[in-house]
Z-matrix of the N, CA and C atoms (Angstrom, degrees):
N
C 1 1.456
C 2 1.530 1 108.11
N 3 1.335 2 116.96 1 130.90
C 4 1.455 3 121.61 2 -179.45
C 5 1.522 4 111.50 3 -72.79
N 6 1.323 5 116.34 4 164.50
C 7 1.460 6 122.31 5 -176.28
C 8 1.514 7 114.42 6 -54.26
N 9 1.345 8 117.24 7 -48.21
C 10 1.463 9 119.95 8 -178.47
C 11 1.520 10 110.80 9 -63.83
N 12 1.328 11 116.67 10 -44.98
C 13 1.460 12 120.03 11 -178.67
C 14 1.527 13 111.26 12 -65.39
N 15 1.325 14 116.38 13 -39.87
C 16 1.459 15 120.86 14 178.87
C 17 1.527 16 110.80 15 -62.97
N 18 1.337 17 116.18 16 -45.81
C 19 1.462 18 120.23 17 179.42
C 20 1.524 19 110.83 18 -63.27
N 21 1.323 20 117.18 19 -44.25
C 22 1.464 21 120.59 20 179.90
C 23 1.522 22 111.26 21 -62.91
N 24 1.334 23 117.14 22 -38.94
C 25 1.466 24 118.96 23 -179.27
C 26 1.523 25 111.69 24 -70.06
N 27 1.314 26 117.34 25 -33.90
C 28 1.469 27 120.15 26 -179.79
C 29 1.521 28 112.37 27 -75.18
N 30 1.326 29 116.65 28 -36.29
C 31 1.461 30 120.06 29 -174.58
C 32 1.521 31 113.15 30 -98.03
N 33 1.299 32 117.18 31 -5.39
C 34 1.465 33 121.92 32 179.87
C 35 1.527 34 111.23 33 53.95
N 36 1.317 35 116.36 34 41.95
C 37 1.464 36 120.95 35 -179.63
C 38 1.518 37 109.09 36 -122.83
N 39 1.317 38 115.22 37 165.11
C 40 1.459 39 120.16 38 176.93
C 41 1.516 40 109.02 39 -92.67
N 42 1.296 41 116.38 40 131.00
C 43 1.458 42 121.90 41 179.31
C 44 1.518 43 109.28 42 -124.96
N 45 1.309 44 115.54 43 147.24
C 46 1.454 45 122.08 44 175.12
C 47 1.510 46 107.02 45 -121.15
N 48 1.313 47 116.68 46 126.17
C 49 1.459 48 120.20 47 176.19
C 50 1.525 49 107.43 48 -75.27
N 51 1.316 50 116.48 49 115.73
C 52 1.457 51 121.60 50 -176.18
C 53 1.523 52 109.02 51 -79.20
N 54 1.319 53 115.74 52 120.11
C 55 1.453 54 120.48 53 176.94
C 56 1.519 55 108.43 54 -159.37
N 57 1.305 56 115.62 55 160.08
C 58 1.455 57 121.21 56 178.88
C 59 1.522 58 109.53 57 -72.73
N 60 1.333 59 117.36 58 139.43
C 61 1.464 60 118.54 59 176.06
C 62 1.528 61 111.89 60 -68.10
N 63 1.321 62 116.96 61 -12.41
C 64 1.463 63 120.72 62 -179.78
C 65 1.525 64 112.95 63 -97.49
N 66 1.336 65 118.34 64 1.46
C 67 1.466 66 121.09 65 -177.89
C 68 1.526 67 112.69 66 -54.00
N 69 1.332 68 116.41 67 -44.88
C 70 1.465 69 119.30 68 -178.22
C 71 1.525 70 111.40 69 -63.93
N 72 1.334 71 116.30 70 -36.63
C 73 1.467 72 119.74 71 178.75
C 74 1.521 73 111.07 72 -68.34
N 75 1.321 74 116.56 73 -42.92
C 76 1.462 75 120.24 74 -179.57
C 77 1.523 76 110.08 75 -63.94
N 78 1.330 77 117.05 76 -42.09
C 79 1.460 78 121.08 77 -178.80
C 80 1.526 79 112.09 78 -71.74
N 81 1.335 80 117.64 79 -24.13
C 82 1.460 81 120.58 80 -178.31
C 83 1.524 82 111.14 81 -63.17
N 84 1.321 83 117.14 82 -40.88
C 85 1.457 84 122.89 83 174.80
C 86 1.523 85 111.70 84 50.33
N 87 1.323 86 116.85 85 45.66
C 88 1.461 87 121.59 86 179.14
C 89 1.513 88 110.82 87 -122.75
N 90 1.321 89 116.19 88 -178.09
C 91 1.465 90 119.77 89 -177.57
C 92 1.519 91 111.31 90 -66.01
N 93 1.334 92 118.00 91 -35.80
C 94 1.461 93 120.47 92 178.45
C 95 1.515 94 111.92 93 -64.65
N 96 1.336 95 116.15 94 -43.54
C 97 1.468 96 120.44 95 178.81
C 98 1.520 97 110.21 96 -66.34
N 99 1.322 98 117.60 97 -41.73
C 100 1.466 99 120.65 98 178.85
C 101 1.520 100 111.09 99 -62.84
N 102 1.332 101 117.19 100 -39.20
C 103 1.463 102 120.88 101 178.36
C 104 1.527 103 110.62 102 -65.31
N 105 1.329 104 116.15 103 -39.67
C 106 1.464 105 120.13 104 178.20
C 107 1.524 106 110.92 105 -61.71
N 108 1.335 107 117.01 106 -47.72
C 109 1.458 108 120.09 107 -178.84
C 110 1.523 109 112.09 108 -68.40
N 111 1.322 110 117.89 109 -26.86
C 112 1.465 111 120.58 110 177.01
C 113 1.523 112 110.61 111 -67.42
N 114 1.342 113 117.42 112 -29.74
C 115 1.468 114 121.32 113 -179.77
C 116 1.525 115 112.86 114 -83.68
N 117 1.304 116 117.82 115 -19.38
C 118 1.462 117 120.47 116 -179.25
C 119 1.522 118 108.98 117 -71.77
N 120 1.312 119 115.70 118 126.79
C 121 1.468 120 121.12 119 -178.64
C 122 1.527 121 109.42 120 -108.51
N 123 1.304 122 115.91 121 78.95
C 124 1.461 123 121.84 122 178.61
C 125 1.518 124 107.83 123 -119.70
N 126 1.334 125 118.28 124 107.45
C 127 1.465 126 120.06 125 -176.44
C 128 1.526 127 113.53 126 -66.90
N 129 1.332 128 118.01 127 -11.80
C 130 1.457 129 120.28 128 -177.41
C 131 1.526 130 112.57 129 -103.58
N 132 1.343 131 117.80 130 2.09
C 133 1.465 132 121.24 131 179.47
C 134 1.522 133 108.92 132 -83.00
N 135 1.315 134 116.81 133 114.50
C 136 1.460 135 122.18 134 -178.36
C 137 1.520 136 108.63 135 -115.47
N 138 1.306 137 116.18 136 80.76
C 139 1.466 138 121.07 137 -173.70
C 140 1.521 139 112.47 138 -60.41
N 141 1.317 140 117.18 139 -45.41
C 142 1.462 141 120.63 140 -174.98
C 143 1.517 142 113.13 141 -106.09
N 144 1.312 143 117.41 142 9.32
C 145 1.456 144 120.71 143 -178.31
C 146 1.523 145 109.65 144 -127.73
N 147 1.328 146 117.84 145 74.86
C 148 1.457 147 119.36 146 -179.34
C 149 1.523 148 111.27 147 -68.05
N 150 1.282 149 115.85 148 151.47
C 151 1.455 150 120.54 149 178.16
C 152 1.511 151 110.46 150 143.47
N 153 1.302 152 115.58 151 -176.32
C 154 1.458 153 120.93 152 -177.37
C 155 1.519 154 110.51 153 -74.25
N 156 1.318 155 115.61 154 138.57
C 157 1.456 156 121.67 155 173.91
C 158 1.516 157 107.47 156 -133.44
N 159 1.309 158 116.09 157 157.12
C 160 1.459 159 120.29 158 176.32
C 161 1.511 160 107.05 159 -126.10
N 162 1.320 161 117.19 160 125.25
C 163 1.448 162 121.15 161 -176.01
C 164 1.517 163 110.53 162 -106.69
N 165 1.325 164 115.12 163 166.41
C 166 1.462 165 119.99 164 178.33
C 167 1.522 166 109.56 165 -57.76
N 168 1.303 167 116.86 166 142.09
C 169 1.455 168 121.25 167 -179.68
C 170 1.511 169 113.65 168 89.20
N 171 1.317 170 116.82 169 -8.32
C 172 1.457 171 120.70 170 -178.60
C 173 1.522 172 111.00 171 -120.80
N 174 1.310 173 117.71 172 29.47
C 175 1.458 174 120.81 173 178.44
C 176 1.523 175 108.27 174 -61.85
N 177 1.300 176 117.04 175 132.56
C 178 1.464 177 124.82 176 -178.14
C 179 1.532 178 112.95 177 64.92
N 180 1.328 179 117.21 178 17.69
C 181 1.465 180 119.45 179 -179.64
C 182 1.521 181 111.71 180 -65.95
N 183 1.328 182 117.00 181 -25.41
C 184 1.457 183 119.80 182 -177.21
C 185 1.516 184 112.22 183 -100.45
N 186 1.309 185 117.55 184 11.33
C 187 1.454 186 119.98 185 177.05
C 188 1.524 187 108.23 186 -68.40
N 189 1.310 188 115.80 187 126.54
C 190 1.458 189 120.08 188 -176.50
C 191 1.526 190 110.06 189 -77.69
N 192 1.304 191 115.91 190 119.73
C 193 1.467 192 121.24 191 175.99
C 194 1.530 193 108.03 192 -157.60
N 195 1.277 194 115.26 193 155.54
C 196 1.465 195 120.24 194 -179.16
C 197 1.521 196 110.13 195 -65.51
N 198 1.309 197 116.34 196 137.82
C 199 1.451 198 121.22 197 178.68
C 200 1.523 199 109.85 198 -77.02
N 201 1.317 200 116.14 199 138.21
C 202 1.464 201 119.49 200 176.98
C 203 1.529 202 110.83 201 -76.95
N 204 1.329 203 116.76 202 -8.28
C 205 1.455 204 121.06 203 -178.79
C 206 1.526 205 113.12 204 -106.14
N 207 1.309 206 117.44 205 4.93
C 208 1.467 207 120.37 206 -176.12
C 209 1.524 208 110.92 207 -69.09
N 210 1.301 209 115.89 208 136.08
C 211 1.459 210 122.82 209 174.36
C 212 1.521 211 106.23 210 -126.12
N 213 1.292 212 116.62 211 127.49
C 214 1.463 213 120.44 212 -175.89
C 215 1.520 214 111.06 213 -69.01
N 216 1.319 215 115.13 214 131.28
C 217 1.465 216 121.01 215 171.60
C 218 1.516 217 106.04 216 -93.72
N 219 1.311 218 115.86 217 102.37
C 220 1.461 219 120.42 218 -173.60
C 221 1.516 220 113.33 219 -94.19
N 222 1.316 221 117.21 220 -10.27
C 223 1.461 222 118.70 221 -176.10
C 224 1.524 223 110.03 222 -152.25
N 225 1.312 224 114.77 223 171.12
C 226 1.464 225 120.31 224 176.00
C 227 1.527 226 110.40 225 -62.72
N 228 1.327 227 117.10 226 -29.79
C 229 1.463 228 120.73 227 179.03
C 230 1.527 229 110.95 228 -64.90
N 231 1.360 230 117.35 229 -35.58
C 232 1.462 231 120.36 230 177.25
C 233 1.525 232 110.67 231 -63.09
N 234 1.320 233 116.18 232 -44.38
C 235 1.460 234 120.58 233 178.68
C 236 1.525 235 109.79 234 -65.96
N 237 1.333 236 117.06 235 -41.82
C 238 1.464 237 121.07 236 178.84
C 239 1.526 238 110.79 237 -62.13
N 240 1.326 239 117.71 238 -36.95
C 241 1.468 240 120.78 239 178.72
C 242 1.524 241 110.71 240 -64.70
N 243 1.331 242 116.90 241 -40.05
C 244 1.463 243 120.24 242 177.89
C 245 1.525 244 110.46 243 -65.09
N 246 1.315 245 116.81 244 -42.17
C 247 1.463 246 120.85 245 178.75
C 248 1.525 247 110.34 246 -65.45
N 249 1.325 248 116.89 247 -41.44
C 250 1.467 249 120.69 248 178.56
C 251 1.524 250 110.49 249 -61.66
N 252 1.334 251 116.88 250 -39.06
C 253 1.459 252 120.12 251 177.16
C 254 1.526 253 110.61 252 -61.87
N 255 1.338 254 116.23 253 -45.45
C 256 1.460 255 119.67 254 -178.46
C 257 1.527 256 112.16 255 -65.86
N 258 1.318 257 117.53 256 -30.13
C 259 1.457 258 121.20 257 179.70
C 260 1.522 259 112.75 258 -83.85
N 261 1.324 260 116.80 259 -16.47
C 262 1.461 261 120.76 260 -177.69
C 263 1.528 262 110.68 261 -77.46
N 264 1.303 263 115.56 262 160.60
C 265 1.459 264 121.97 263 -179.78
C 266 1.527 265 111.94 264 -63.23
N 267 1.329 266 117.90 265 -25.50
C 268 1.469 267 120.82 266 -177.75
C 269 1.522 268 113.04 267 -67.20
N 270 1.321 269 118.59 268 -17.82
C 271 1.464 270 120.06 269 -179.78
C 272 1.525 271 112.12 270 -97.88
N 273 1.321 272 117.82 271 12.53
C 274 1.461 273 120.49 272 -173.31
C 275 1.528 274 113.58 273 -63.32
N 276 1.313 275 118.63 274 -20.94
C 277 1.466 276 120.59 275 -179.16
C 278 1.520 277 112.53 276 -94.41
N 279 1.309 278 117.67 277 1.75
C 280 1.467 279 120.44 278 175.93
C 281 1.518 280 108.62 279 -79.76
N 282 1.306 281 116.75 280 126.13
C 283 1.467 282 120.34 281 174.57
C 284 1.518 283 108.05 282 -153.31
N 285 1.304 284 115.44 283 145.54
C 286 1.451 285 120.03 284 179.29
C 287 1.511 286 113.32 285 65.99
N 288 1.314 287 117.87 286 28.39
C 289 1.458 288 121.97 287 -177.24
C 290 1.520 289 110.48 288 -117.84
N 291 1.304 290 114.73 289 152.81
C 292 1.450 291 120.39 290 174.70
C 293 1.512 292 108.13 291 -108.55
N 294 1.302 293 116.39 292 130.22
C 295 1.460 294 121.11 293 178.13
C 296 1.518 295 106.75 294 -126.91
N 297 1.306 296 116.46 295 92.53
C 298 1.465 297 121.34 296 -178.33
C 299 1.520 298 109.41 297 -86.26
N 300 1.312 299 116.39 298 118.85
C 301 1.463 300 121.40 299 177.18
C 302 1.521 301 106.01 300 -99.30
N 303 1.338 302 114.24 301 74.59
C 304 1.463 303 120.08 302 -174.93
C 305 1.523 304 112.32 303 -130.31
N 306 1.325 305 116.44 304 16.13
C 307 1.458 306 119.86 305 178.03
C 308 1.521 307 113.64 306 67.04
N 309 1.330 308 116.99 307 21.04
C 310 1.460 309 120.09 308 179.59
C 311 1.516 310 113.48 309 85.58
N 312 1.323 311 117.32 310 9.78
C 313 1.454 312 120.65 311 179.95
C 314 1.516 313 110.57 312 -60.14
N 315 1.336 314 116.80 313 -45.45
C 316 1.460 315 122.15 314 177.73
C 317 1.510 316 108.26 315 -111.75
N 318 1.316 317 117.00 316 127.95
C 319 1.464 318 119.85 317 178.96
C 320 1.491 319 110.65 318 -121.70
């Protein structure tokens, strides 16, 4: 049993394996996949140029400043509470989100 399936069976929760829907195409590395990517018109897709990019709508998104939503994780119980929330049914609609339990160290 794989890690995700094992965890889901033990915790009786729903899990989604987070991955790009294009992973299979990128890994295929064939003429069909290359033709598909040639037709995609995404000005922010940098296949061969990894690194930081800034897209429209995210001006100053990387400006370092303290988050107004930061809550300090002062103990293992704080981290456990965040994990318990993510494993609970109430977090089932969270997807594509980052939840850093670092006491506001990284914002």
